[in-house]
GULOTOR-154141 format. One record per residue: z, y, x of N, C-alpha, C, CB in turn. Coordinates in steps of 0.05 Angstrom, whole numbers, plus 5000, padded with zeros to 4 digits. Atoms other than C-alpha are relative to their C-alpha. Glycine has a CB too. Layout:
# residues N
ZYXZYXZYXZYX/...
# end
This chain:
# residues 154
499049735006350936582941501150145025502349974978/498949884976354736693006497850075020502049805013/502249944982348136653044498650264992498049765000/501249755009345237213001501650245009499750004969/498249784992351237643016499750065030502949944993/500349964971350537523091497350125007500449735014/502749894995343137673087500050304994497949854983/499949715007344638343054501450155022501350044973/498549874979349738503108498350045025502549855006/501549994976345038343165497350134997499649715011/502749915006338738583132499550295006499349954972/501049734996336339293124502250215001498150064978/497849804997343039623135501550054974498850265010/498649965025345039593063502049774997498150004976/498050215004350939193039502750115006499549755017/497349914994358039243065500050225021501749765010/499749794980360139843103502349935018500450284986/497850054982364639843163502550144989499450105028/497449895010371940043154500050304996502249925018/499849715001371140783167497850144985500150105028/502349865012364440913134500550094971497649815001/499749945028366440893061502250194994500349764985/497749845005372741293068499450295005502449915018/500349714996373342043062501350085027501450154977/499149924973374642423126502650164999497950165013/497649855001380642803101502549825000500150194976/497550145000387842593111501250014972501950115021/498750005026391942393051502150214998501249724994/497849805000397642853071499150285002501949935022/501049734996393343453087498950114974497850005022/501049895024391943923030497050065001501550264993/502849935002384844023007499650305003498749894974/500449714996381744703023500150144974497350055013/499949875026381044852949502950024990498249854980/497249995008388344682938501650215016501349735003/498549814983390845102997499350294993499449945029/500949735005386745712978499650054970497450065015/500349985029387345622903501450254989501249764986/498949765012389246182855503049984993498450074976/497250035007396145892841501950115020500649704995/498049894982402346192869501849775009501750224986/498350204989406845782913502550135011498649835021/497549904989414145922926500449915028502449924983/499750114973413945482987498450165021499149715001/501649854981408545923018501050295003497150004991/499049734999412346573005502050035023501350084973/498349984976415946843067503050004994499350255014/497149985006422646973033500949814978500750284993/499250145024422646572969501149725006497649984980/499150274994423245872998502849995012497949865018/497449994987429146063041502250084981499950195024/498049915019432746432986500549804978499050264987/499550215020431745872935501749785012497349884990/498350204987434645382985502950095003498849935028/497349904998440545832998501450014973499950295011/498849995027441745922923500849724991498050124980/499350285007441645162913502549915014497649815007/497750084984446645062969502650134989499650075029/497649855011451445602942500749904972499550305000/499550105027450645342871501449735001497449984984/498850264998452344632891502850025011498349825019/497349974990458344852932501850124980499950175026/498449875020460845312878500749814977498650244989/499550195021460044772825501949785008497349874991/498150214990463544252868502850115001499149915028/497349894998469444712881501150064973499950265018/499149945026469944952810500749754984498050174985/499550255014469344252781502449865011497649825002/497650134988474543982830502550154992499749995030/497649845007479344552816500849964971499550305006/499350025029478844502740500949724992497550074984/499250275007479743742739502349895018497749815002/497950094982485143702793502649944986500450215021/497350035012491243772749500049794978500950264988/500050185023488943302694499149725006498150114979/501150274994486042692730501049905027497050004999/499450124973487042222789498250125021499849694999/501749894978484242422857497149884999501249945027/502650115001478441932849498350124977500149694996/501449885023476542202780499450305006501649984975/500449724993477342912807497650035018502550125013/502349994982472542772864497449944986500549805023/502450075014467542442818499150234982500549754983/500749775017467843022769499050245016502450084983/500949794983467143512826497149955010501950045024/502750064991460943152852497950044977499849715010/501849965023457843142782499650294994501149854975/500249715005459343882772498350135021502850134999/501749894979456244032840497149944996500949895027/502850075004449943652823498850154976499849704994/501049865023449343982755499550305007502049994976/500349724992450344682785497750035019502650105013/502250004982445344512840497350024985500049745018/502550005015439844372790499850254983499949754981/500149765017441744952744499350255017502750044986/500549774983441845462801497149995011502050015023/502850034991435245182828498050094979499549705008/501849925021431845272761500050314996500849864973/499849715004434445982754498750155024502950094997/501249874976432446162826497049985000501249875026/502950035001425445892818498850194978499249714994/500949825021424646272752500050295009501949974975/499949724991426946922783498150065022502850065009/501849944977422946862847497150004991500349795022/502749985011416646712807499450274989499549784979/500349745011417647352770499850225022502350074981/500149814978419047732834497350005015502349945020/502550024985412747472868497850134983499349705006/502149885017408447672808500350305001500249904971/499649714998411648362810499150115026503050074995/500949914973410348422885497050015001501149825021/503050005000403048232875498950224983499049734989/500949775016402248732819500350275014501450004973/499549764985405349272861498050045023502950005011/502049984978400849112920497250064990500049735016/502649945012394749112875499850294991499549814976/500049725008396749782846499750195024502750064985/500349834975397650082916497249995011502149905021/502750024990390949812938498050154983499249705001/501949855018387350092877500450305002500449904972/499549714998390750772884498950105026503050064997/501149914975388750812957496950014999500849815023/502950015003381650612940499050234983499149734988/500749785018381351132884500250265015501850004975/499749754984384051672931497750035020502750005014/502249994982378751492982497450084987499749745014/502449935015373251522930500050294991499649814976/499949725009375652182903499750195024502750064986/500449844976376052462974497150015008501749905022/502950014993368952242988498450154980499049715002/501549865021366552522922500450305002500949904972/499549724997369853192934498750115025503050065000/501349914976366953233004497050014995500649815023/502950005005359953072978499250204978499149724992/500549825022360553532918498950285009502450044983/501149734992359654212954497249985011501850125020/502750034990353453962990498149954978499849785021/501750055024350553702925499850244983501149764984/500149765016352354342889498150205012502850114996/501849814987348754762941497249914998500850035029/502850105002342654322939499050044971499849705007/500749955028342654362863499450294994502149894982/500449715004343155122865497350085013502350165012/502549934987337455172914497649904985499949915029/502150115016333154722871499650174975500549714992/500149845024334855132810498750285006502850034987/501149744993333155782846497149975007501650125025/502850054993326655482872498349964976499849775019/501550065024324455242804499750254983501349774984/500149755016326055912771498150205013502850124996/501849804987322256312824497149904999500850045029/502850105001316155852822498950024971499949725010/500949995027315955882746499450294992502149894981/500449725008315756652744497550115010502250175009/
# end
């Protein structure tokens, strides 16, 4: 059995492949071209959204920590106060992150719709300008044809 396997390896080039032959050429960490240029929206790729979401998370965590610590300061020991403040900070971090992502997704869609509307209105204005510029020449040609056909018919 082992001899057959070795014969296949040494034979006509079929059998086992070398280490690099069977593997794909793309890196595992690198995004595929279809993923990078896909139709989905990405907050991480937006110029302002990623930074603003990160800022919102930081402020939310800090605010939750301070508020949780302040509210539990008078009723518990310092250790319990610190623990409750950390928990409140973590909860506010996640809550503010969810709200920020929700809002920025809506803002990005609104920005895209606005940009699409502007593009279409410019294109329409260009087409109307071209049509109005071509209309007088077409109208004159149509009049001369109509005059020519009426004079030849008489």
